[in-house]
C-alpha positions in Angstrom: 0.6 -0.2 -0.3 1.3 3.5 -0.7 0.9 6.4 2.0 -2.1 7.9 0.0 -4.1 4.3 0.7 -2.0 4.7 4.3 -3.9 8.1 5.0 -7.2 7.3 3.1 -7.6 4.2 5.4 -6.6 5.8 8.5 -9.8 8.6 7.2 -12.1 6.0 7.0 -11.6 4.5 10.5 -11.3 8.0 12.2 -14.6 8.7 10.6 -16.2 5.6 11.2 -15.1 5.0 14.7 -16.0 8.6 15.5 -19.1 8.4 14.0 -19.6 5.1 15.8 -18.9 6.3 19.5 -21.1 9.7 19.1 -24.2 7.8 18.1 -23.5 5.8 21.7 -22.8 9.1 22.8 -26.6 10.0 22.5 -27.6 6.5 23.1 -27.0 6.7 26.5 -28.2 10.3 27.1 -31.3 8.8 25.3 -31.4 6.2 28.5 -30.3 8.5 30.8 -33.9 10.5 30.9 -35.6 7.2 32.2 -36.1 7.4 36.0 -33.7 6.5 38.5 -34.2 2.7 39.6 -31.2 0.4 41.4 -30.2 -2.3 39.5 -26.5 -2.8 41.5 -28.2 -5.7 44.3 -27.1 -9.1 43.8 -23.8 -8.6 41.5 -22.8 -12.7 41.7 -26.2 -13.4 39.2 -26.5 -10.8 37.1 -23.0 -11.5 35.7 -24.3 -15.1 36.1 -27.0 -14.0 33.5 -25.6 -12.2 31.6 -22.6 -15.5 30.9 -25.6 -17.5 30.3 -28.4 -15.3 28.7 -26.5 -13.1 26.6 -22.6 -14.9 25.6 -23.7 -18.5 26.0 -27.5 -17.8 24.1 -29.2 -20.4 26.6 -32.7 -19.3 26.1 -31.8 -19.0 22.1 -31.9 -22.9 22.1 -35.3 -23.2 23.3 -36.5 -23.1 20.1 -33.5 -25.3 18.8 -33.4 -24.8 14.4 -33.5 -20.9 15.3 -30.8 -20.9 18.0 -28.5 -23.1 16.9 -28.1 -20.4 13.8 -28.0 -17.8 15.7 -25.1 -19.7 17.4 -23.3 -20.1 14.4 -23.5 -16.3 13.3 -23.1 -15.1 16.7 -19.5 -17.1 17.1 -19.0 -17.2 13.5 -19.5 -13.1 13.1 -17.7 -12.2 16.6 -14.6 -14.8 16.1 -14.1 -13.9 12.4 -14.2 -10.1 13.0 -10.6 -10.6 15.4 -9.3 -10.8 12.0 -10.1 -7.3 11.8 -7.2 -6.4 14.1 -4.9 -7.6 11.2 -6.1 -4.9 8.4 -6.7 -2.8 11.0 -2.3 -3.1 11.4 -2.2 -3.4 7.8 -4.1 -0.5 6.9 -2.2 2.2 9.4 1.1 0.9 8.4 1.3 -0.5 4.8 1.9 -4.3 6.0 0.3 -7.0 4.3 -0.6 -10.3 6.4 0.7 -8.7 8.8 -0.1 -11.9 11.5 1.6 -14.6 9.5 4.3 -14.6 11.7 2.4 -17.0 14.2 3.2 -20.0 11.7 0.9 -22.8 12.0 -1.0 -20.4 14.6 -2.1 -18.4 12.0 -3.0 -21.0 9.6 -5.3 -22.0 11.9 -7.0 -19.3 13.0 -7.8 -18.0 9.0 -8.5 -21.4 8.6 -11.7 -21.3 11.3 -12.5 -18.1 10.2 -13.1 -19.4 6.7 -15.0 -22.7 8.2 -16.9 -20.0 10.0 -17.9 -17.4 7.5 -19.1 -20.9 5.1 -21.0 -21.6 8.4 -22.6 -18.3 8.8 -23.2 -17.6 4.7 -25.3 -21.0 4.6 -27.3 -19.5 8.1 -27.7 -16.6 7.3 -29.6 -18.1 4.1 -32.0 -20.7 6.1 -32.9 -16.9 8.0 -33.4 -15.3 4.4 -35.6 -18.8 3.9 -37.7 -18.9 6.7 -38.5 -15.3 6.7 -39.1 -14.5 3.4 -40.3 -18.3 1.5 -41.4 -20.1 4.6 -42.9 -17.2 6.1 -43.0 -17.5 9.4 -45.6 -15.9 10.8 -44.1 -14.0 14.1 -42.0 -12.0 11.2 -44.8 -11.3 9.3 -47.1 -9.3 12.0 -48.8 -6.1 11.2 -45.3 -4.4 13.1 -43.5 -5.7 10.6 -43.8 -3.7 8.0 -41.6 -1.1 6.0 -38.3 -0.2 8.0 -39.1 -3.1 11.1 -38.9 -5.6 7.9 -36.3 -4.5 5.9 -34.2 -4.1 8.6 -34.2 -8.2 8.9 -33.3 -8.3 5.5 -30.1 -5.9 5.3 -28.9 -7.2 8.4 -28.9 -10.7 6.6 -27.5 -9.3 3.0 -24.4 -7.3 4.9 -23.6 -10.5 6.7 -24.0 -12.1 3.4 -21.6 -9.4 1.3 -18.8 -9.2 4.5 -18.4 -12.7 4.1 -18.1 -13.5 0.4 -16.3 -10.7 0.6 -13.9 -12.3 3.3 -12.8 -15.4 0.9 -12.8 -13.4 -2.6 -10.9 -11.5 -0.5 -8.6 -14.7 0.3 -9.0 -16.8 -3.0 -7.3 -13.9 -5.3 -4.3 -13.6 -2.8 -2.0 -15.2 -5.1 1.0 -15.0 -1.9 -1.7 -16.2 0.4 -2.1 -19.0 -1.8 1.0 -19.8 -3.2 2.0 -19.8 0.3 -0.8 -22.3 1.0 -2.1 -21.1 4.1 -4.9 -22.0 6.3 -7.2 -21.8 3.4 -9.7 -25.0 3.6 -12.7 -23.5 1.6 -10.9 -20.3 -0.4 -9.0 -23.2 -2.4 -12.0 -23.7 -3.7 -12.8 -21.0 -5.0 -9.5 -20.3 -6.7 -10.6 -22.2 -9.9 -12.9 -19.4 -10.6 -10.2 -17.3 -11.3 -7.8 -19.0 -12.7 -7.4 -17.5 -16.3 -6.8 -14.1 -14.3 -4.2 -12.2 -14.7 -1.8 -11.5 -11.8 -2.3 -7.7 -11.7 -5.9 -8.4 -12.3 -6.2 -11.0 -8.8 -4.2 -8.5 -7.2 -7.1 -5.5 -8.1 -9.7 -7.9 -7.3 -8.3 -8.8 -3.8 -7.7 -5.1 -2.8 -11.4 -4.3 -3.5 -12.7 -6.9 -1.5 -10.3 -5.9 1.0 -11.3 -2.2 0.8 -15.2 -3.0 0.8 -14.8 -5.6 4.1 -13.2 -3.0 6.1 -15.7 0.1 4.7 -18.7 -3.0 5.2 -17.4 -3.3 8.8 -17.6 0.0 9.7 -20.8 0.3 7.7 -22.5 -1.7 9.7 -20.8 -0.6 12.8 -22.7 2.3 12.0 -25.6 1.5 11.0 -26.1 -0.7 14.6 -27.9 2.3 15.9 -30.6 2.4 13.9 -31.3 -1.1 13.7 -32.8 -4.0 15.7 -29.8 -5.4 15.7 -27.8 -3.3 18.7 -28.3 -5.7 20.9 -25.4 -7.7 19.6 -24.0 -4.6 22.2 -26.7 -4.3 24.1 -27.6 -7.8 25.1 -25.4 -7.8 27.3 -25.7 -5.1 30.1 -29.5 -5.8 29.2 -29.0 -8.8 30.8 -27.0 -7.6 33.7 -29.3 -4.8 34.5 -32.6 -7.3 34.4 -35.4 -7.5 36.9 -34.4 -10.2 39.6 -37.5 -10.8 41.3 -39.3 -14.1 40.6 -41.8 -13.1 37.5 -44.9 -13.0 39.2 -43.8 -10.5 41.8 -45.0 -7.1 40.5 -43.2 -3.4 41.9 -45.0 -1.6 44.2 -45.2 1.8 44.6 -43.6 3.0 47.3 -45.8 6.3 48.7 -49.2 4.2 47.6 -48.4 1.3 50.1 -46.6 3.8 52.7 -49.9 5.6 52.2 -51.9 2.3 53.1 -49.4 1.6 56.0 -50.2 5.6 57.3 -54.0 4.5 57.5 -54.0 0.9 58.8 -51.6 2.7 61.6 -54.2 4.4 64.7 -50.8 6.1 66.2 -50.1 8.0 62.9 -51.9 11.8 62.2 -52.9 11.3 58.7 -53.2 15.4 58.4 -49.3 15.6 59.1 -47.1 16.4 55.9 -44.5 14.1 55.4 -40.9 15.7 54.7 -39.8 16.9 51.9 -37.9 14.2 49.4 -39.0 11.6 52.3 -40.2 8.1 51.0 -43.7 9.1 52.3 -43.4 12.3 49.1 -45.7 11.5 46.9 -44.6 11.7 43.3 -45.3 14.3 41.0 -46.8 11.5 38.3 -48.5 8.1 39.4 -47.2 5.2 36.5 -46.2 6.4 32.7 -47.6 8.4 29.3 -44.1 8.6 28.2 -40.3 7.6 28.4 -39.6 10.4 30.9 -41.8 8.8 33.1 -39.8 5.0 32.6 -36.9 4.0 34.0 -33.6 3.4 32.5 -34.0 -0.5 32.3 -36.8 -0.2 30.3 -35.5 3.0 27.9 -32.1 0.1 27.7 -34.8 -2.6 27.2 -36.5 -0.3 24.2 -33.2 -0.1 22.7 -32.1 -3.8 22.9 -35.4 -5.5 21.3 -34.1 -7.4 18.8 -37.7 -7.8 17.3 -37.4 -11.4 17.0 -40.6 -11.8 17.5 -40.4 -14.9 20.1 -43.0 -12.5 22.7 -45.6 -11.9 21.0 -46.1 -15.6 19.4 -46.1 -16.4 23.1 -48.3 -14.3 23.8 -51.9 -14.9 25.5 -53.5 -12.2 24.3 -52.3 -11.8 20.8 -53.2 -15.8 19.9 -56.3 -14.6 20.4 -57.0 -12.1 18.6 -56.5 -9.2 20.6 -54.7 -5.5 19.9 -51.2 -6.8 22.1 -48.4 -7.2 20.5 -45.3 -7.1 23.4 -43.0 -6.4 20.2 -45.1 -4.1 18.8 -44.6 -2.0 22.2 -41.3 -2.4 22.8 -40.8 -0.7 19.3 -42.8 2.1 19.8 -41.5 2.8 23.2 -38.2 3.1 21.1 -39.6 4.9 18.7 -40.8 7.8 21.0 -37.9 7.4 23.1 -35.8 8.1 19.1 -37.8 11.3 18.9 -38.1 13.2 22.6 -34.0 12.9 21.9 -34.1 14.1 18.1 -36.1 17.0 20.2 -33.4 17.6 22.4 -30.9 17.5 20.2 -32.4 19.7 17.9 -33.7 22.1 21.2 -30.5 22.0 23.4 -33.7 20.5 25.9 -37.2 18.6 26.1 -39.9 21.2 24.0 -43.0 19.8 24.4 -44.2 19.0 21.5 -47.9 17.8 22.4 -46.9 13.9 21.8 -46.8 11.1 24.3 -46.2 7.4 24.0 -49.5 6.5 25.6 -52.1 7.3 22.9 -49.8 8.8 20.4 -48.3 5.0 20.0 -49.9 3.0 22.2 -53.5 2.5 22.7 -54.5 2.2 25.5 -56.7 -0.9 24.3 -53.3 -2.6 24.0 -52.7 -2.7 27.7 -55.5 -3.5 29.2 -55.5 -6.8 26.5 -52.4 -7.6 29.0 -53.0 -10.8 31.0 -50.3 -9.8 32.7 -48.9 -13.5 32.5 -46.0 -12.8 32.0 -45.3 -15.2 28.7 -43.3 -12.6 26.8 -40.8 -12.0 29.7 -39.9 -15.6 29.8 -40.0 -15.6 26.1 -37.4 -13.2 25.8 -34.1 -14.3 24.4 -32.4 -10.8 26.2 -34.5 -10.7 29.5 -36.6 -7.8 28.1 -39.4 -7.1 30.3 -42.7 -5.7 28.4 -45.3 -6.2 30.9 -43.5 -3.4 33.3 -44.0 -0.9 30.4 -47.3 -1.7 30.3 -48.1 -1.8 34.4 -46.8 1.5 34.8 -49.4 2.3 31.8 -52.0 0.9 33.8 -51.0 2.8 36.7 -51.0 6.1 34.7 -54.4 5.8 33.3 -56.3 4.4 36.6 -54.1 6.8 38.9 -54.0 9.9 37.1 -56.8 9.5 34.5 -59.5 6.9 36.7 -59.4 5.4 33.4 -60.4 2.3 34.0 -62.3 -0.4 32.1 -65.6 -0.3 33.5 -65.6 -4.2 34.7 -62.2 -3.5 36.6 -64.3 0.3 38.0 -67.3 -1.8 38.8 -65.2 -4.8 40.7 -62.9 -1.6 42.7 -65.7 -0.3 43.8 -67.1 -3.4 45.1 -63.7 -4.6 46.6 -63.7 -0.9 48.8 -67.7 -1.2 49.7 -67.6 -4.8 50.0 -64.1 -6.2 50.9 -64.6 -8.7 47.6 -65.0 -8.1 43.9 -68.2 -9.1 44.0 -71.7 -7.2 44.9 -72.2 -8.7 48.2 -72.2 -7.1 51.2 -70.0 -7.2 53.6 -72.0 -10.5 55.8 -72.8 -12.0 52.8 -69.5 -12.1 51.1 -68.5 -15.6 50.9 -72.0 -16.6 49.5 -69.8 -17.1 46.3 -68.6 -20.2 47.6 -72.4 -21.7 47.4 -73.1 -20.7 43.9 
């Protein structure tokens, strides 16, 4: 490589990494718009979660075909990109296969990369067939139209092209082939280029090399706009996931303390709670917009893989209700992005007359939820759509008094009769005789 090539490579690398860092800073800022929640307890369980679920893919293999193929793509893509280290060194200093001094270990590495590249190609081809030919239903829900549907395909095409470029780069590298480095797959591509001049092979190899590194940098920066951001966020998301039993819902501390105070005859009900104390009433009960959610819920939204396992297991969705847990997470991310763009444009958030509830997520969606936690159990990266649904329900009930009539009747009966049914206090156990 000439000095001009080295400079061009350095500029490309600087721009690619710089734009990625800028987007990551924006991502962190948006997540920090959420309310504080403590998820630093029980670090050993959290590390285990991250190791088993994010790194070990333990929840993916509950659906074996997709799970095994995903593991192949995951391992292949990560390990093959170790080669980027060599590409960066070669690009900056004008060397060629600088790590080849490692000898037999280098042969093993490149050979492993080529085998994995072929396996990744096969796997993503199967994924494409599952989406576009078999048309597995969870990939064709109504929220999976336009960009969400195309996003998954863009990534598959990206991976196909990057793996192909890697193999072409090896097959047309004459010195590489002559030295018989680890090339168990690329050697079978050599006959395709056997009638080419040496100079032509050189230019094909260089073109594949440049396109490969440019494609990796483009892919890196595309992640922010894609569902494939989970490649990075699955690790913190599983670490900070809720460790409580799935049936255990969080309590509003102020409401719990209010109930305790009502039941304690020794407390003065007219005594004002000190400002900032645990009895201090929050400015809003529940959540109507993304700023009312906690930062882990916003991290969940960015981590969503849009795989649809949650929706395909949701009893409300299966029976034709409006609810789709995947859509809840996608809409939360869309609104969070809109709020983030508002802040970037104005310096701070300027009321835009919209909110997550009603403008993005309709009340009929959240009231269709049975609170069964199937979506939480199925998610391969421990996302919790139910927590967002419950916070929006709390807002509707406690701030808007907008619960469905059936719930209002039940709560009135509990308040007046001490039971969900319309019996007086003396007859409250009559239900057992019917």
